[in-house]
C-alpha positions, 0 to 999 in steps of 0.5 A: 682661308674661308674654311679656316675662318669657319672653324673659328666660329664659336657661337651665334650673334644677333643683330637685329599631314597626317595619315589616319585610318578608319574602318578597314584602313580607309585613308582619311588624310595624308602626310604630305611633307615626308621629305627634306627641305632647305629654305632660301633665306630667313629664319626657319620656322620649323627650327622652333618649338619643343626640342626633345633631343638629338640623334646623330647630332641632329636636333629633334623638334616638336612643332606646336602644331604637332600637339594638335595633330597628335591629339586628332590622330589618337582620337581617330585611331581610338575610334577605329579600334572602337568600331573594329574591336567592339569587345574592347574596353574604353581603357584598352582603346585609348591606351592602344590609341596613344601607343599607336600614335607615338609609334606612328610619329616614331615611324615618321622620325625614322623616315626623316632620319633615313634622309638625314643619315644619307645626307650626312654620308655625303657630308651635307649638314642636317640642321634639324628634324621637326615633327609637325602637322603634316608629318616630318621635315628634315632640314638640310644645310645645302642642296646635294651637288650631284644627281646621284646624291639627290636620288639616294637621299630622296629614295632613302625615306620611302625605302625606310617606310617600306622597311618598317611596313615589312617589320610591323607586318612580320610582328603581326604574323608572329602574334596571331593570338594576341588581338591588341598586338595584332591590331597595333602592328597591322595598323602600323604596317598599313600606314607605313606602306601607305606613307611610302607609296604616297610619298613616291608620287612624282611631284615636288616637294614629295620624295617622289618629286625629288627622285624625279628631279634627280633622274631628270637632272642626271639625264639633262645635266640641268638642275634648273630644268629638272627642278622646273619639271618636278615642280610642275608635277607637284603643282599638277598633283596639288591641283588634283588634290584640291579638286578632289577635296572640293568634290569630297566636300560637296558630297558631304564629307566636310572634314576629309574634303577640307583636309584634302584641299588644305593639303593640296594648297600646302603642296602647291605653295611648297612646289612653287617655293621650290622652284623660286629657290632655284631662281634665287640660286641662279640669280646670285650665282657668281657673286662674291661677298666683296661684290655686295658688301658695304664699305661703310663700317659702323664702328664704336670705340670700346671705351665708351659707355653704354649710355653713349652707345645708346646715343649712337644708336639713336643717331644712326639707327643702326642696331649693330656696330663693330668695335675696332682698335688700330684697324683691328676687329675687337668685337661686335656690339649689338642692341641684343647685348645692350639689353642684357644690361640693366638700364641703371648700369648703362652709365658705368658700363663700357662697350668692351665689357659687354661686346661679343669678342672677336673669337666668337663672331661669325665673319666672312671673307671677300672671296666667299660666294654670296650663296654660301654666306646667305646659307650660313646666315640662315643656319647660324641665325645672324643678320649681318657679318663683318668682312675680314681680309687678312687681319683687317675689317674691310666691310660689312655684309647683311642679309638685307643687302643681299636681298636688295641685290637679289630683288634688283637682279630679279627685276632686271631679269623680268625686264630683259624677258619683256624686252625680248618679247 
């Protein structure tokens, strides 16, 4: 039944590092988020920015931070070319620097697409791919269900970067007499090799950390233990990067040192969040929508005017109401829909004229797992859904309600741990 209902969903409802090289390919900074990720709840911040297209049906975004890092990389590469190839004109250095930057980020996109294609092979939805200040991020709709899937998705990224490194190295060997082409392909070969190697560090959330989690998961059959192990590896590596950054900073290399500290902090936060997501999954496992839904249904009649609806909003403070008739769900009325109508037209416009009709509403069933509905709310960017049993509306489930249940269960879990000690 739930699968059939999901097919009815038509549209959204609303309630409510980059690696650069200097002379002799000296690494100055690292791309750290060369992998895939899935948030626990809330709107994904990396689903914002400039959408530049779709590949294999996956939306591709440029985060606002990408423009800054693109400029910094271009300056860094142009400076490298200036030091290494003094005979080049300024025009040659800057043009090739821009081309190199574009091909570099194309390499990052190829890396993320490798993750995504394998995920799609296992019928795991890929929500988006975003290029941002630390590189690239492929956001998947759910975690892999088997250790083998996790391993194959994670290892696809580094393998793709090694493949690109080999291809660019081959191009470099094929153009020995063309200095600019050799410089371009040589830099790209090195950078892809370095990216793949860095990402194989066995610490979550790097690809190597996910590979490690898959191995431990397959060995112990315990996903939580495997995540904890990989997360601790990621935190250890993050602390080492922070320490290295402090040492480099004290030696006078402020730019590289502070960048390493920033990368370490980012990795540390991501590693801690990765384990927190597993704690959330364990806490909500076994709960169904019917266990957490509210049976109190905020409803309005379809015939009332928008002016009357505003009075209902002010009285109840609710931003979302079901429009029902004879016990049947007819539509959904929200503040978002109200605001689309000019204020002077509220008195002569009915709720039915602007409500979102039933066939376009995201809805759920009492038997759907809470984890599943939370993931749907995140990917579909909705805050609450009506709960329909058969043809009748029996309740309303909201993201806030689920989060309150989660908070209570986590607090009770901590109290239980304290009592045991």
